[in-house]
C-alpha positions as CSV (number, residue, x, y, z in Angstrom):
1,M,-0.8,-27.4,-4.7
2,K,-0.7,-31.3,-4.7
3,I,2.3,-33.1,-6.2
4,D,2.4,-36.7,-7.4
5,N,5.3,-38.5,-5.8
6,S,6.1,-40.6,-8.9
7,S,9.4,-40.1,-10.9
8,N,8.0,-37.4,-13.2
9,E,6.4,-35.1,-10.7
10,R,3.1,-33.9,-12.1
11,V,0.9,-31.1,-10.7
12,E,-2.6,-32.3,-10.1
13,E,-4.1,-28.9,-9.5
14,F,-3.0,-25.3,-9.2
15,K,-4.4,-21.8,-9.0
16,Y,-4.1,-19.5,-12.0
17,L,-5.5,-16.0,-11.8
18,G,-7.7,-17.0,-8.9
19,T,-9.1,-20.0,-10.7
20,T,-8.3,-23.7,-9.7
21,L,-7.2,-25.7,-12.6
22,T,-7.0,-29.5,-12.4
23,Q,-5.5,-32.2,-14.4
24,Q,-8.9,-33.7,-15.4
25,N,-10.1,-30.2,-16.2
26,S,-12.9,-30.7,-13.8
27,I,-14.9,-27.7,-12.5
28,Q,-16.3,-29.3,-9.5
29,E,-13.3,-28.2,-7.3
30,E,-13.5,-24.8,-8.7
31,I,-17.2,-24.3,-7.9
32,K,-16.6,-25.8,-4.4
33,S,-13.8,-23.2,-4.0
34,R,-15.9,-20.3,-5.3
35,L,-18.8,-21.3,-3.0
36,K,-16.4,-21.4,0.0
37,F,-15.2,-17.9,-0.9
38,G,-18.9,-16.8,-1.3
39,N,-19.7,-18.2,2.1
40,A,-16.8,-16.2,3.6
41,C,-18.0,-13.1,1.9
42,Y,-21.5,-13.7,3.0
43,Y,-20.5,-14.1,6.6
44,S,-18.6,-11.0,6.4
45,V,-21.7,-8.9,5.5
46,Q,-24.2,-11.1,7.3
47,N,-25.2,-8.3,9.7
48,L,-26.2,-6.1,6.8
49,V,-28.0,-8.8,4.9
50,S,-30.1,-9.8,8.0
51,S,-30.6,-6.3,9.3
52,R,-34.2,-5.0,9.7
53,L,-33.0,-1.5,9.2
54,L,-32.0,-1.9,5.5
55,Y,-34.5,-2.0,2.7
56,K,-34.7,-5.3,0.9
57,H,-33.7,-3.8,-2.4
58,L,-30.4,-2.6,-0.8
59,K,-29.8,-6.1,0.6
60,I,-30.4,-7.6,-2.9
61,K,-27.8,-5.0,-4.2
62,I,-25.3,-6.1,-1.6
63,Y,-25.9,-9.7,-2.6
64,G,-25.5,-9.0,-6.2
65,T,-22.4,-6.7,-6.1
66,I,-20.5,-8.3,-3.2
67,I,-21.4,-11.9,-2.8
68,L,-22.6,-13.0,-6.3
69,T,-19.5,-11.5,-8.0
70,V,-17.2,-13.4,-5.8
71,V,-19.0,-16.7,-6.4
72,L,-19.4,-16.2,-10.2
73,Y,-15.7,-15.2,-10.9
74,G,-14.7,-17.2,-13.8
75,C,-18.0,-18.8,-14.4
76,E,-17.7,-18.3,-18.2
77,T,-15.6,-21.4,-18.4
78,W,-17.9,-23.6,-16.3
79,S,-20.1,-26.4,-17.9
80,L,-22.6,-27.2,-15.2
81,I,-23.9,-30.6,-14.4
82,L,-27.2,-31.0,-12.3
83,R,-25.4,-31.6,-9.0
84,E,-23.4,-28.3,-9.4
85,E,-26.5,-26.4,-10.4
86,R,-28.1,-27.7,-7.2
87,R,-25.3,-26.6,-5.1
88,L,-25.4,-23.0,-6.6
89,R,-29.2,-22.8,-6.1
90,V,-28.9,-24.0,-2.5
91,F,-26.3,-21.3,-1.8
92,E,-28.4,-18.7,-3.4
93,N,-31.6,-19.7,-1.7
94,R,-29.9,-19.8,1.7
95,V,-28.7,-16.1,1.1
96,L,-32.1,-15.0,-0.1
97,R,-33.8,-16.4,2.9
98,R,-31.7,-14.2,5.1
99,V,-32.4,-11.3,2.8
100,F,-36.1,-11.6,2.8
101,G,-36.6,-13.1,6.3
102,P,-39.3,-15.4,7.5
103,K,-43.0,-15.1,6.6
104,R,-45.9,-15.2,8.9
105,D,-48.4,-17.9,8.1
106,E,-51.8,-16.3,8.3
107,V,-53.7,-19.6,9.1
108,A,-51.5,-20.9,11.9
109,G,-50.1,-17.5,13.0
110,E,-46.5,-18.8,13.1
111,W,-43.5,-17.7,11.4
112,R,-41.9,-20.1,8.8
113,K,-39.2,-20.1,6.2
114,L,-39.9,-19.0,2.6
115,H,-40.2,-21.9,0.1
116,N,-38.1,-21.9,-3.0
117,E,-41.1,-20.9,-5.2
118,E,-41.7,-17.8,-3.0
119,L,-38.1,-16.9,-3.2
120,G,-38.2,-17.0,-6.9
121,D,-41.2,-14.7,-6.9
122,L,-39.6,-12.2,-4.5
123,Y,-36.2,-12.1,-6.3
124,S,-37.1,-10.7,-9.6
125,L,-33.5,-11.1,-11.1
126,P,-32.3,-14.3,-12.9
127,N,-31.3,-17.0,-10.6
128,I,-27.6,-18.0,-10.2
129,V,-27.8,-21.0,-12.6
130,R,-29.4,-18.8,-15.4
131,V,-26.6,-16.2,-14.8
132,V,-23.9,-18.8,-15.3
133,K,-25.6,-20.3,-18.4
134,S,-26.0,-16.7,-19.9
135,R,-22.3,-15.9,-19.4
């Protein structure tokens, strides 16, 4: 909690029911906080998400039920700007790249990361931005 040191001490931001509320009613700090919690959640299940022993549909279920719910908590009140949409997509693509793993390029015979379009084709559910907008 940050406090202004002027004569009438005002609170600039505070947590209420797990959501960060600011004086300017900006959601940028809230999204940054949610992504931080999502990263912590991702790293706690990273061994499962990148395991070769689990099927991809199980890894997607883990992503949707554990990681995505943490990131999207309270998203019903968000009004996204392009910068925030991009941050959410970058987060989701990073996790999905771990879920689906690298792809072998048939021409060069080398392994490479999946492109965003390929991730969209493999991940059949709506992307994170679409989920936020639908809620």
